N, C-alpha and C positions, 0 to 999 in steps of 0.2 A: 602657566603650567601649575597643575595641582600636584603637590607632593604627598604621597601616601605614607602613613606611619601606622604600623600594626601594634596593637596592645593586647597581650595575651596573659592570662593568669598562670602563675606557677608557684605552688605552695612550698616547695622543698628543693634542696640541691641534690636529691637522689637522681641518679642518672636517668632512670626511666621517665620521671616527671619532667626533667629538663629537656629530654629528647622530644617528648610530645609537644611541650610549649615552644621550644625553639623552632622546631619544624613547622608548627602551626603559624608562628610569627612570620617565618620566611615564606610559607605557602601563600599567605595573604598578599605577598608582594610578587608572586609569580613563580616561586620555587627556587631551590638552590641552583638549578641549571641556568637561571638568569644571571647569576653572579659568578659562577665558576664553570669554566670549560675544560674539557679533558686535556691533560698535559700541562696545564697552567700552574705556575708557582704562585701561591697565594700567601701574602704576608698577613699574619694574624697579630694585630697590634693590641697587646694586653696592657693593663694598667698595673705596673709593678713599682709603686712609689717607694716602698721600703720593705724590710723583712718583718712583716706582720702576718700572723696566721689567718687563715680564711675567715674564721668566726669574728674577727675584728672589723670585717667589711672595708678594709683599706684597699685591697687589690681585687682584680678579677678572680672570681672563684675558679679553682682548678677544674672542677667538674663541668663548669660552664665552658671553659676552653676545650675540654676533652670532647664534649658533644659537638661543638662547632667544627673542630679539627676532623672528627670522624665523618661529618657530613661533607666536608671538603674532599676527603679521600674517596668517599662513595661516589661523588660527582666526577671523579677522575683527576682531581687537582692534587697538587703537592704542597701541603701546608708548611710554612716556616713561621715560627713564633719569635717575637722579639720586642724589645723596648730599650730605653735608656732610663733606668731608675734615677730618682733624684740624688744629687750630690756626687761625690767622687766614687767611681765604681772600680774598685780593685778586684782582682780575681777572687780573693777571699770573700769580699763583701757580696759579690754577685752570687757565689755559690750559696752563701747563707740565705740570700733573698729567694733563690730558686728552691732551696730546701724548705724554708719556713712557710712560704706561700703555697707550696704544693705544685707549683708550675713545673719545676724540674722533674718531678715524678711523672707528670703527664707526658712530657716530652720523651722521657725514657720509655714509658710504656708503649707509646705510639711510634717510637723511633723516628721522631722528627726533630730537626735542629732548633736550638735556641740561639738567636743572634743578638749580641750586645751591640747597640748602634753607636758606641763611643769611638770606634776605630776609623774606618774609611768614611769619608764624607763626600758628598757630591754637591757642586755649586749649581743651583737651579734658578731659572728666571721665573718670577711670579707674574703671571698674566693678570692685568688689571689690579696691580698691587695697591694696597691702601697704606702700607707702612714701609715695606722693604721690597725693592725691585729684585734683589738677589738674596738667596738664603743658602746656607750650608746645612744639609740634612743627611741623615744616615743613608749611605749609599746602598746598602744591602736591602733596605726596605723599598727604596725607589726602583731598584732594578728587578724586583719581582713583577709578575704580569698584572697583579692586582692586589689591593689592600682591603682587608675587612677590619674594622675597628671594633674592639670588644671592651668598652669602658665599664667601669663600676659607677653607678649613679651615687654621687656624694655632694654634700655642701662643700664650699671652698671659701676660705677666708678672704682671698684676694678677688676672685672672679664671681663669688657667691654660689656658683654651681659648676661642677666639673662633670662632663658627660661626653658626647660624641666629638665635639670640636676640641675641647681642652685635652682630651686623651692624646691627641696627635702632637702635643708639645713634646711628648717622649721621642719624637723623631729627631729632635734637636740633640746633638751629641753632648754627653757629659756636662762639663762645667760651662759650656756655652749657654746653657739654660740660665745659669746664674748671671752671666754677662748680659743676657737679654733683660733680666729683671733689673739690672743696674741701669741699662741704657733706656729702657722703656718702663719707667716706674709708674706712669699714669695708668689707671685701670682701663679706661676706654681705649687708649692707645695700645695697651697690651692685648686687648680683645681684637683689635684690627690686625695685630701681628699674628694672633692665633688663626684668624681667618685667612691670612696669607699662606700659612702653613697648610691649612685645609685645602686651599685652591691647588697647591702643588701635589698634595697627597692624593686628592680625588678618590676617597674611599668608595668602593663599589657598594658597600653595605655597612651600616652601623647597627650592631646588636648589643643592646644595653643589658647588663646584669643589674636588674633592679628587684631581684628576689628579696635580698636584704641589702638595703642602701645605708647611707650614713647621713645623719642629721646633726645639727649643732655646729661645733667647731671643727668641721672637716677641713681638709681631706684626710687627716690621719688621727686627729684627737677628738673627733666627735663620737657619737653613740650609734651603734648599729640600730637600724630601724627596719622592721619587716614591712615590705610593701607587697611582695608577691606578684611581680610582673616581669615580663620580658618585653622590651620596647625595641622595635626594629624599623629601619627605613633606609631607602637608597640615598636620601638626602639627609646628611647629618645635621644640618641646620634645622630642618623640620623636626627631627628627632629631639633635639635640644628644646625646641619650642614647646613640644608636648611634655617632655620630662619636667621642665620647669613648672608647668601648670599642675602636674601631678603632685609636685612638692609644695604646692600652695603659693608659688610666686606669681606675680604678674610677669609674663614673659619678658617684658622690657626692663625689668629689674636686673636681669642677667646680662652682664656686659657683652658677652658674645652675641646674644640675641639682638641687643640694641645696636651693636656695630653692624651686624648683618642687615638689619632693617635700614640703617643709615646708608649702607652701600647698595640698597635695592636688591638684596639677595633673597630675602624671605619676608613674609608677613603672615599673620594668622589666617587670613582669608584663603591662602594658598595651601593650607594643610588639611588633609582629610584623614581621619582616624578610623581604622578598621579593627574589628574585634570588640573588646570591652569599651564602653562609652567613657569619655573623659569625665563626665559628671560622676560616674561610679568610682573612678580611680582617684580623684582628687583627695589628698590628705590635708585637711584644714589645720591640723595642729602640728604639722611638720615643723621642727625647730630649725630656724634659719641662723646663719652666722651673725656675729655682732654687727649692728648698724654703723654706717660711716657717714656722719654729717658732712664730711668733706665733699662728697659727691654733689651735694645740693648748693654748695657755695658758688657765687659768681667767680669767673676765672681770675679776676684781678685780686680776689681775696684769698684764693686757695693756698698758695705757697706761703703766705704770711701766717696762716693759722692752722696749717695742716696738723702739726703735732698736738694741737689742742682739740682736734675733732676726729682724728683717725685712730681706730683701735691699735694698740701697740703690744708687742710680745713682752713677756716677763716670765720669770720662774714662778709659776703659780703653785707648783707642787715640788718643793725643794727636796722632800723625802724620796721622790722618784728619781731625781737627777743622779746619774752615775758618773758625771764629769767625763764623759767619753770624748767630748770635743767635736762632735759632729756638727753642732750648730755653729761653732767658731770657724771650722774649716770650710763650711759651705755658705757663709754669709757673703753675698756679692758686694756689699758695701763695707765689709770689714768693720762692722759695728759691734762685734761681740768679742769679749775677752774673758778667758777662763782665769779666775783669780781666788780660789780654785773653781768656784761655781761661776756660771756664765753671768757676766754683767753687760748691760746694753748701753751703747752711746746713742741716745735717741736723736741727737743732732745729725748723726750719720745715717741712722736707720731709715730705709726707704719704704718700710711697711710692705714688703713683698711676702713676708711670713714663711720664707724658706725654712727658717729655724723651727717654726711651729710644725711645718709639714714633715720634716725629716727626723724629728725627735721620736724615736721608737718607744721611749718610756712615757711619752705624753706628759713630760714635766713642764713644758712651756705652754702657757695659756695666753689668751688675748684679753686685754683690759680695755674697756670702753671709756674714753675720756668723759669728764663731767658734762661738757657742752653737748656731746652726742647723746648722753643719757637723758638730758632734760628736754632736748629739742626733737628727738626721734620719736615718731609715733606711727 
C-alpha cells in the first residue's frame, strides 16, 4: 500500500494563508470529509511541551490549531483540544501554559474544551505490540470518535526528531511519561514504545506545523527555523519519513522511522509525495541535535562506555537559571539536586533529557563527550 503525504507551502501564520495551505494539504488527501463525519467528536492533539510563546516554535501555533478546529466544525464535527504537557501539571501550571502558548485563547474564542489528559486513564491492549502489550493512556482522548495529530516539527535530543509519532507521547498521563523514560532508557526501545502508542491512537490524520520549525537542541532549547510548509498524511509514519528528509536527515537516522521499518510498518518505497517536490523542500543546512556515538557501539560495549559517548545535560547558561526546581522535580532518575543551582549525578542520569526539554529558561544545554566529538562524522 502506498501512503500519500502532501507538502504545501505556507509563508506565514496569518489565518488566511494558513487556511489556504491547510485546506490545500487536506484536499490532496481527499478533503476534510474523508477524516471527519457529521456529529463526530474529534480530538485535536496539540504539542504543549511547556509555557513558551508561539514565536519560540516550541508548541503548535495557536492559529494553526484555530484553522484546523474551524475546518472540523465546518465538516460537522465537534473538536476537543488536549494534551498532557511535560512534567507535573498543576492547575496553575496548566493555565500558564494555555495562556502563554495562545492555545487557551483559541479554545475560548471557538468555545471548545481543552482536556488535560492527566486525570482519567484507560487500559488498552496494543495489537502487535513491540514493547508493551498494555498501556494506560488518557481516557478522554481515546473515547473521542477520532484523533487528528497536530505536531510542531522540531529536533529532539533523545529521538533526534519529534513529529507525528512522537507527538502522541502526550497521550501518556502526567508523570507516567517520566516513568517510561526510566524503564525504557534505550533510544530504539523507546521508539518502539512510541509506535505502540501510535497503534492504539490510530490518528486519522497528521497535520504538521512546519511553517516555523525548530533546529539544533530541540525540542525546547533549539532555534526557530523558517521552513514554510504544511505536511499532512493519513499515515503518521509516512509523514515522519518525509519530514525527516526535509530536515536533512537520512530517514533511518530517526529512531521512530528505524523502529517502524524494523517492524515492517513503513519504507521509503511506499511513500508518495503530493504538492511540492521533496527535492525542492530539503534543507541541507538544517542543524541537527548533538551526535551520540553510543548508538554505533556493539551491544556488549554500550553500557560500559555510555557516559563517555552520550551527550549529557549541564547548566550551560547559569545566568538564565532561576532555580525554579522544574528539572529536579521532573527527573525520572532522581539524578538532579538543587544546591542551590542544579547539579547532576551522571552515574544516575539516563540521558532522557527531560530536564533539557522542560527548562523554560533554556539554561540547560547538552555537552558532547570527547569520544563522540572525535569519532562522529
